[in-house]
mmCIF file of the C-alpha atoms, coordinates in Angstrom:
data_MODEL
# 
_entry.id   MODEL 
# 
loop_
_atom_site.group_PDB 
_atom_site.id 
_atom_site.type_symbol 
_atom_site.label_atom_id 
_atom_site.label_alt_id 
_atom_site.label_comp_id 
_atom_site.label_asym_id 
_atom_site.label_entity_id 
_atom_site.label_seq_id 
_atom_site.pdbx_PDB_ins_code 
_atom_site.Cartn_x 
_atom_site.Cartn_y 
_atom_site.Cartn_z 
_atom_site.occupancy 
_atom_site.B_iso_or_equiv 
_atom_site.pdbx_formal_charge 
_atom_site.auth_seq_id 
_atom_site.auth_comp_id 
_atom_site.auth_asym_id 
_atom_site.auth_atom_id 
_atom_site.pdbx_PDB_model_num 
ATOM 1  C CA . UNK A 1 1  ? -30.371 35.035  -22.908 1.00 0.00 ? 1  UNK A CA 1 
ATOM 2  C CA . UNK A 1 2  ? -29.349 33.192  -26.012 1.00 0.00 ? 2  UNK A CA 1 
ATOM 3  C CA . UNK A 1 3  ? -31.367 30.434  -27.128 1.00 0.00 ? 3  UNK A CA 1 
ATOM 4  C CA . UNK A 1 4  ? -28.482 27.820  -26.966 1.00 0.00 ? 4  UNK A CA 1 
ATOM 5  C CA . UNK A 1 5  ? -28.101 29.012  -22.781 1.00 0.00 ? 5  UNK A CA 1 
ATOM 6  C CA . UNK A 1 6  ? -31.437 28.878  -22.222 1.00 0.00 ? 6  UNK A CA 1 
ATOM 7  C CA . UNK A 1 7  ? -31.803 25.461  -23.173 1.00 0.00 ? 7  UNK A CA 1 
ATOM 8  C CA . UNK A 1 8  ? -29.088 24.250  -21.735 1.00 0.00 ? 8  UNK A CA 1 
ATOM 9  C CA . UNK A 1 9  ? -30.351 25.577  -18.635 1.00 0.00 ? 9  UNK A CA 1 
ATOM 10 C CA . UNK A 1 10 ? -33.581 24.098  -19.229 1.00 0.00 ? 10 UNK A CA 1 
ATOM 11 C CA . UNK A 1 11 ? -31.953 20.614  -19.950 1.00 0.00 ? 11 UNK A CA 1 
ATOM 12 C CA . UNK A 1 12 ? -29.560 21.015  -16.330 1.00 0.00 ? 12 UNK A CA 1 
ATOM 13 C CA . UNK A 1 13 ? -32.562 21.883  -14.598 1.00 0.00 ? 13 UNK A CA 1 
ATOM 14 C CA . UNK A 1 14 ? -34.406 18.693  -15.947 1.00 0.00 ? 14 UNK A CA 1 
ATOM 15 C CA . UNK A 1 15 ? -32.029 16.926  -15.016 1.00 0.00 ? 15 UNK A CA 1 
ATOM 16 C CA . UNK A 1 16 ? -31.488 17.876  -11.459 1.00 0.00 ? 16 UNK A CA 1 
ATOM 17 C CA . UNK A 1 17 ? -34.930 17.316  -10.732 1.00 0.00 ? 17 UNK A CA 1 
ATOM 18 C CA . UNK A 1 18 ? -35.156 13.756  -11.896 1.00 0.00 ? 18 UNK A CA 1 
ATOM 19 C CA . UNK A 1 19 ? -34.259 11.397  -9.585  1.00 0.00 ? 19 UNK A CA 1 
ATOM 20 C CA . UNK A 1 20 ? -32.718 8.111   -10.213 1.00 0.00 ? 20 UNK A CA 1 
ATOM 21 C CA . UNK A 1 21 ? -34.581 5.029   -9.143  1.00 0.00 ? 21 UNK A CA 1 
ATOM 22 C CA . UNK A 1 22 ? -32.815 3.066   -6.325  1.00 0.00 ? 22 UNK A CA 1 
ATOM 23 C CA . UNK A 1 23 ? -31.984 0.062   -7.564  1.00 0.00 ? 23 UNK A CA 1 
ATOM 24 C CA . UNK A 1 24 ? -30.491 -3.044  -5.135  1.00 0.00 ? 24 UNK A CA 1 
ATOM 25 C CA . UNK A 1 25 ? -28.934 -5.201  -7.339  1.00 0.00 ? 25 UNK A CA 1 
ATOM 26 C CA . UNK A 1 26 ? -27.576 -1.987  -8.907  1.00 0.00 ? 26 UNK A CA 1 
ATOM 27 C CA . UNK A 1 27 ? -25.902 -1.348  -4.940  1.00 0.00 ? 27 UNK A CA 1 
ATOM 28 C CA . UNK A 1 28 ? -24.882 -4.914  -4.624  1.00 0.00 ? 28 UNK A CA 1 
ATOM 29 C CA . UNK A 1 29 ? -23.070 -4.633  -8.067  1.00 0.00 ? 29 UNK A CA 1 
ATOM 30 C CA . UNK A 1 30 ? -21.499 -1.655  -7.313  1.00 0.00 ? 30 UNK A CA 1 
ATOM 31 C CA . UNK A 1 31 ? -20.491 -3.150  -3.715  1.00 0.00 ? 31 UNK A CA 1 
ATOM 32 C CA . UNK A 1 32 ? -19.242 -6.346  -5.484  1.00 0.00 ? 32 UNK A CA 1 
ATOM 33 C CA . UNK A 1 33 ? -17.065 -4.326  -7.973  1.00 0.00 ? 33 UNK A CA 1 
ATOM 34 C CA . UNK A 1 34 ? -15.185 -2.581  -5.181  1.00 0.00 ? 34 UNK A CA 1 
ATOM 35 C CA . UNK A 1 35 ? -13.486 -5.840  -4.487  1.00 0.00 ? 35 UNK A CA 1 
ATOM 36 C CA . UNK A 1 36 ? -12.103 -6.043  -8.098  1.00 0.00 ? 36 UNK A CA 1 
ATOM 37 C CA . UNK A 1 37 ? -8.656  -5.950  -8.224  1.00 0.00 ? 37 UNK A CA 1 
ATOM 38 C CA . UNK A 1 38 ? -6.962  -3.235  -10.162 1.00 0.00 ? 38 UNK A CA 1 
ATOM 39 C CA . UNK A 1 39 ? -3.735  -3.240  -12.112 1.00 0.00 ? 39 UNK A CA 1 
ATOM 40 C CA . UNK A 1 40 ? -2.113  -1.179  -9.618  1.00 0.00 ? 40 UNK A CA 1 
ATOM 41 C CA . UNK A 1 41 ? -2.787  -3.483  -6.334  1.00 0.00 ? 41 UNK A CA 1 
ATOM 42 C CA . UNK A 1 42 ? -1.307  -6.455  -8.490  1.00 0.00 ? 42 UNK A CA 1 
ATOM 43 C CA . UNK A 1 43 ? 2.078   -7.851  -7.948  1.00 0.00 ? 43 UNK A CA 1 
ATOM 44 C CA . UNK A 1 44 ? 4.362   -7.953  -11.214 1.00 0.00 ? 44 UNK A CA 1 
ATOM 45 C CA . UNK A 1 45 ? 5.044   -11.721 -12.038 1.00 0.00 ? 45 UNK A CA 1 
ATOM 46 C CA . UNK A 1 46 ? 7.046   -11.235 -15.143 1.00 0.00 ? 46 UNK A CA 1 
ATOM 47 C CA . UNK A 1 47 ? 9.839   -9.147  -13.329 1.00 0.00 ? 47 UNK A CA 1 
ATOM 48 C CA . UNK A 1 48 ? 11.031  -9.331  -10.095 1.00 0.00 ? 48 UNK A CA 1 
ATOM 49 C CA . UNK A 1 49 ? 11.928  -5.892  -8.001  1.00 0.00 ? 49 UNK A CA 1 
ATOM 50 C CA . UNK A 1 50 ? 14.858  -4.279  -8.166  1.00 0.00 ? 50 UNK A CA 1 
ATOM 51 C CA . UNK A 1 51 ? 17.643  -5.055  -5.639  1.00 0.00 ? 51 UNK A CA 1 
ATOM 52 C CA . UNK A 1 52 ? 18.207  -1.926  -2.865  1.00 0.00 ? 52 UNK A CA 1 
ATOM 53 C CA . UNK A 1 53 ? 21.400  -0.206  -3.013  1.00 0.00 ? 53 UNK A CA 1 
ATOM 54 C CA . UNK A 1 54 ? 22.596  0.604   0.062   1.00 0.00 ? 54 UNK A CA 1 
ATOM 55 C CA . UNK A 1 55 ? 25.928  2.024   -0.936  1.00 0.00 ? 55 UNK A CA 1 
ATOM 56 C CA . UNK A 1 56 ? 24.249  5.060   -2.696  1.00 0.00 ? 56 UNK A CA 1 
ATOM 57 C CA . UNK A 1 57 ? 22.249  5.383   0.009   1.00 0.00 ? 57 UNK A CA 1 
ATOM 58 C CA . UNK A 1 58 ? 24.842  5.392   2.775   1.00 0.00 ? 58 UNK A CA 1 
ATOM 59 C CA . UNK A 1 59 ? 26.876  7.854   0.506   1.00 0.00 ? 59 UNK A CA 1 
ATOM 60 C CA . UNK A 1 60 ? 23.865  10.056  0.125   1.00 0.00 ? 60 UNK A CA 1 
ATOM 61 C CA . UNK A 1 61 ? 23.116  10.261  3.889   1.00 0.00 ? 61 UNK A CA 1 
ATOM 62 C CA . UNK A 1 62 ? 26.845  10.764  4.773   1.00 0.00 ? 62 UNK A CA 1 
ATOM 63 C CA . UNK A 1 63 ? 26.955  13.869  2.690   1.00 0.00 ? 63 UNK A CA 1 
ATOM 64 C CA . UNK A 1 64 ? 23.878  14.937  4.531   1.00 0.00 ? 64 UNK A CA 1 
ATOM 65 C CA . UNK A 1 65 ? 25.548  14.615  7.733   1.00 0.00 ? 65 UNK A CA 1 
ATOM 66 C CA . UNK A 1 66 ? 28.290  16.254  6.519   1.00 0.00 ? 66 UNK A CA 1 
ATOM 67 C CA . UNK A 1 67 ? 26.791  19.175  6.183   1.00 0.00 ? 67 UNK A CA 1 
ATOM 68 C CA . UNK A 1 68 ? 24.138  19.612  8.263   1.00 0.00 ? 68 UNK A CA 1 
ATOM 69 C CA . UNK A 1 69 ? 25.761  18.484  11.532  1.00 0.00 ? 69 UNK A CA 1 
ATOM 70 C CA . UNK A 1 70 ? 28.338  21.305  11.366  1.00 0.00 ? 70 UNK A CA 1 
ATOM 71 C CA . UNK A 1 71 ? 25.876  23.846  10.023  1.00 0.00 ? 71 UNK A CA 1 
ATOM 72 C CA . UNK A 1 72 ? 23.389  22.709  12.821  1.00 0.00 ? 72 UNK A CA 1 
ATOM 73 C CA . UNK A 1 73 ? 26.233  23.203  15.505  1.00 0.00 ? 73 UNK A CA 1 
ATOM 74 C CA . UNK A 1 74 ? 27.159  26.558  14.044  1.00 0.00 ? 74 UNK A CA 1 
ATOM 75 C CA . UNK A 1 75 ? 23.298  27.770  14.215  1.00 0.00 ? 75 UNK A CA 1 
ATOM 76 C CA . UNK A 1 76 ? 22.917  26.834  17.581  1.00 0.00 ? 76 UNK A CA 1 
ATOM 77 C CA . UNK A 1 77 ? 26.292  26.897  19.237  1.00 0.00 ? 77 UNK A CA 1 
ATOM 78 C CA . UNK A 1 78 ? 26.688  30.448  17.636  1.00 0.00 ? 78 UNK A CA 1 
ATOM 79 C CA . UNK A 1 79 ? 26.120  32.402  21.328  1.00 0.00 ? 79 UNK A CA 1 
ATOM 80 C CA . UNK A 1 80 ? 28.864  29.933  23.154  1.00 0.00 ? 80 UNK A CA 1 
ATOM 81 C CA . UNK A 1 81 ? 31.220  30.673  20.422  1.00 0.00 ? 81 UNK A CA 1 
ATOM 82 C CA . UNK A 1 82 ? 30.514  34.269  20.672  1.00 0.00 ? 82 UNK A CA 1 
ATOM 83 C CA . UNK A 1 83 ? 31.113  34.998  24.350  1.00 0.00 ? 83 UNK A CA 1 
ATOM 84 C CA . UNK A 1 84 ? 34.572  32.889  23.858  1.00 0.00 ? 84 UNK A CA 1 
ATOM 85 C CA . UNK A 1 85 ? 35.442  35.787  21.233  1.00 0.00 ? 85 UNK A CA 1 
ATOM 86 C CA . UNK A 1 86 ? 34.653  38.707  23.461  1.00 0.00 ? 86 UNK A CA 1 
ATOM 87 C CA . UNK A 1 87 ? 35.113  37.230  26.651  1.00 0.00 ? 87 UNK A CA 1 
ATOM 88 C CA . UNK A 1 88 ? 33.554  40.024  28.301  1.00 0.00 ? 88 UNK A CA 1 
ATOM 89 C CA . UNK A 1 89 ? 35.540  42.656  26.446  1.00 0.00 ? 89 UNK A CA 1 
ATOM 90 C CA . UNK A 1 90 ? 32.268  44.537  25.941  1.00 0.00 ? 90 UNK A CA 1 
# 
């Protein structure tokens, strides 16, 4: 084993065996920090939120409905269509 790897193994073993002392003050400080406001939780004050584009949403949904409804009708209704076409001729 190389001396560098041996030294790293000894250091990691020594760090794993030592325990940090329990500190009530450290625990309370960590608990208090959990209540701090973070940037992703703050509401923007410099700009207003963007208005919803309902026309775009309606257009998107109507395009999806125009594809999915006939598609589902074809997938689920093919046995009835086949029965009407064959009409007991098989």
